[in-house]
Structures are given as structure tokens and as C-alpha cells.
N, C-alpha and C positions, 0 to 999 in steps of 0.2 A: 516495738511493733505488736508484740503479743499483748502488751498492756492496752494498746488502742483497740485491738480486736475484742479484748475482754470487755472494755467499756461500752463498745458498740453493742455487744451481745446483751449486756445488762440493760441498756437503754431499750433495745427491742423487746426484751422480756417484760420490762416494766410497762411499756406501752401496750403490749398484748394483754397483760393482766388488767390494766385500767379499762381497756375496751371490753374485756369480759365482765368486769364488775359493772360497768355501765349497762351492758347488755342484760345482765342478770337483774339489775335494778329496774330497768325498763320493763322487763318481762313480769316482774313482781307487781309493778303498778298496773299493767294491763290485766293481770289476773284479778287484782282487787276490784277493778272497775266492772268486772263481769259477774260479781257475786250477786245472786238473785235470792230474795227472801222466799223460803219455802212455806207452803200452806198445807193444812191437813187435807186428807182425802175427801172429806165432805164438801169443802168449799173450792178446792183447786180446780176441779172439772167445771164448776160453774163459771169461774173467771175465764177459763179457756173457751167455753161455749159462747161467751159474750165478746170475744175479741182479744182477750188476754190482759192480765193485770199490768204487764209491762207497757203495753200500748197505752193504757189509761195513765200510768205514771209518767209517760212522756208528754202528756198534754198539760197545758198551763191555764187554759180558760175554757169556760162553758157558758153558753147562753141558751135560753129556751123561753117560749111563751106559754104560759098557763092560761088556757081558755076558761073564762068565767062569765056567767050571765050578767054580773054587775060590773064588768070591766076586766079586760085581759091584763095579765101581769107579765112584764118582761124581766126575767131573772138573769143577772150577769154575775158570774162567780170566778174569782181567782182560785184555781184549784190547789195551789200550793199554800197560800195563806188563809184560804177560805173566807176572804173578804167578799162581800156581796152587796149588790143593789137590787131592789125590786121596784120597778117603775110602773105606775098606773096613771090614768088621767086625773085622779084625785089626790094622789100622794106619791111620795118616794120614800122608801125606807132602806136602811143600809147598815152594814157592819164594817167598821174601819180597822178591824183586827183587835180592838179593845172595847169599843163602845157601840151600842146599837142606837141609831138615830132615826127620826121621822121628820120629813119636810113636807108641810101641807099648809093650805090656806085656812083650813078650819080643823076642828077636833074630830076629823073623820076616823082616824086610826089611832087607837090608844097606845101610848108608848109602852105600857105594861105588857101588852100582847105582842109587841114587835120583837121582844127578846125571844119569845117562844117560837114565833113564826119565821124569823129572818132566814133560817136555814132548813126549815121543816120540809118544804117541797123539794128543795135541792137534794136533801138526804133520800127522800123517796125516789126521786128521779135518777139519782146516781147509783142506785142499787144495780148490781151487787158490789160495785167497785169500792164504795166507801167502807165496805166491810173488810177491806184489806189494810185499813189504817192501823197505826201502832196502838198498843194498849188494849187489844181485843183478845178475848179468850173464846176458843171454839170448843164445842162439845156435841156429842151425839144426842139425839132426841127422837122420840117415836115418830114414825111417818104419819103423814096426813092422808086420810082416805076421803076422796071426794068423787062422787059420781062414777064409781067403779075403778078409779085410778089411784094407785098408791104412790105418793110423792115422798121420797126420802128427805129428811130434814137435818139441818145443822143449826144448833143454837149459838147465839152470839151474846156475850156479856162483856162488860167494860171494867177496866181497872179503876180504882178509886181516884177521883179527880179528873177523869177523862171526859171532856165535853161538859155541856151544861146540865146533863141528866145522866150521870154514870150508872144510875140504878135501872135505866131502861134496858130491856132485853128484846132481842129479835130472833126470829126463826126463819131461815130461808128454806123453802121447799122447792126442790128441783124436779123438772120433768124426767121421768125414769128412762126415757129413750134419747132425748136430746141434751140433757143436763142443763138446759136453760132454766133460769129462775122462773117459777110460775106463780108461787104464792109467797107472801110475806106476812108473818104474824108479828105483832109488836105490842109492847106495853108503853104507857105514858106515865112517867113519874115526875115530870118537871114541876117543881115547887112543892113536892110532897116529901122528899128526902127519905123515901123508903121504897122497897121493891113492891111490885104488883104482880098478881097472878092472873090478871084480866087481860087477855090478848084480843086485839082487834085483827082483822084479816083484810088484806088487799090481794086481789088477783091481778097479776101482770098479764093483761089480755093481748096486747099488740105491741110489736117492737119495730123500730126503725134502725137501719144501719147508717151510722154517722161517723165519719173518720175512722172506719174500720171497727167500730164498736157497736154492739147491740144495746140501744138505749130505748126506754119505753115510750110508746105513743099513747096508750090508753091504760089507766089504772082504774080498777073497779073495787069499791069498798063493799063488804058483805056483812049482812046481819049474822050474829053469832048466837047459837043456842047450845048449851051444855059444852061450851068450849070449842065448838067447830063451826065453820061457815055454813050458811044455809042458802040464802038468796041475796042477789045484788041489791044494794040500797042506794048506790050512787056511783058516779064515775068522774074522772078528770081526764081531759085530753090535752096533750102537749104538742106544740107546733113550732116550726121555724127554728129548730135546734141547730146549734153549731158547736164544734169543739175543735181546738187547735193548740199548737205548741207556742203560739204567739204570747209574749209576756205583756199583760195589760199595763197601762199607765196607772200607777198606784193612786194618783191624785183623784181619779174618778170615784174612789171610795171615801174621800175625805168628807168630813161633816160640813154640810152647807151652812152658810150664814143664816141664822134665824131658825135652824132646825131644833126640834126638841130632842134632848139626849137623855138616855137612861141614867139614873142616879148610880 
């Protein structure tokens, strides 16, 4: 009788231990899933002011129309793979994750330019969130003074081999009261294989709230004198933007039959 009682006690103890181990394992997994990447003080409040980097990371696709005098462009982007298509009345260009391609009836759009352009406007449009990507280094930089307002800045540089132009540099200038991104300074080094100290300036003039995120409506390019913006030289307007967590059919980024493909 004592032996039976002893065996029952051992079984209950073992079952209890197993349940505790399973509970502990489950708890550990839940904790691991809630780990969030931390960003430096200069850029973290900017992400927050625009709806939050986690909200952005939860999204899977983005579309927007870039208004242009010579024909609007419809951009569709897979946010995880960064595959893209840009459709116009005259041509469609895309990136299938490996190669850039152009489908057109004539030689309207040169394939050599497509590599540079395929994600250019997406990158400007998806600011500041694309500056939360891996492989980025953040550093302090002097503030921008413009029309009596002081805009604190954060400089962004990239690790070797990150993207098509790792020597590019960006500076995000935020509104001192709202922390919203208001200016972007950037260099262009694509095809040069060396850094540049020549910064261009874009003013993020108007915003739309889409899917809980602040995304730009109007970008204004400025003339630059002595390294600072002076007066507006042109602008781009974005319309019909959508963003969601829906996963797009990967086949829509495939290279069409007859398309010209980069070497």
C-alpha cells in the first residue's frame, strides 16, 4: 500500500514538474517575441511622431501615385523584400529581388537609369521609416537653421555592402516642437564608389495619415548655397497612397516576357 502511494506521489510530482517546464518554456517564447529594437534618441522620437516604427514593420505592402507632368507613376512595393513595380502609360519597370527590368514598346526608358530609379522615390516617400533598416549607423550632426527655426539633426550612414549605394549619407532634421521630420539632406554616390560632401535638400511640406502612419503628400526640393537650403526649386506630389499588412502575390514582380533586363 505504501509502495502504491509512493508511486502515485512520484507520478504527480513528475507531471507537476513537466507542466512547470512547459509553462516556463512558453513564457520564454512569449518574451522573445516582444523584443523590440531600440533606436538612439535622435531618431526614436521621429519614428514615434510618424506613427511608430512597429506599426510600419507590421505592414507588408505600399502603393502610391507620383504625379508628373509627362505621366503619373503608380508605385507598388513589397515592404519586406523591397520588390517593386512602377507603371506608367509608356512603360513598366520593376525589381524582382535580383534584377531590374523594363517593359516597353519603344526605347523610352533606358535600362541603365532604371537601376538607379527603381527604388528612389520609394525611399524618399517612406522616410523616416526606411531609416530603421538594418546596417545603419546614427550620429549627431549640427542643427539646420532656416527662417528662424532650429531643426535638430541626425546623420545616417550605411555599412559596407548595404544597398546599391552604401556611400550615400542622409541627415534627418526634425521639427523642434512636434518631432516630425521636416527636412532631409542627402548625397548621391550611385556609380561613383566614393563618399560626397555635396548635400541636396528636401522639405517635407505636407503629410497624410494612412494606416495610422504619417506619410508625405508634398516634397519640395530646394536650391543650396554654401551648404544650406535657400529657396524652393521644384516639388513632387503623392496621391492615392495605400499601406496594409496584406502579402502581395510575388508573381506580379516577375520579369515579363520581352522585357529588357539589366546585365
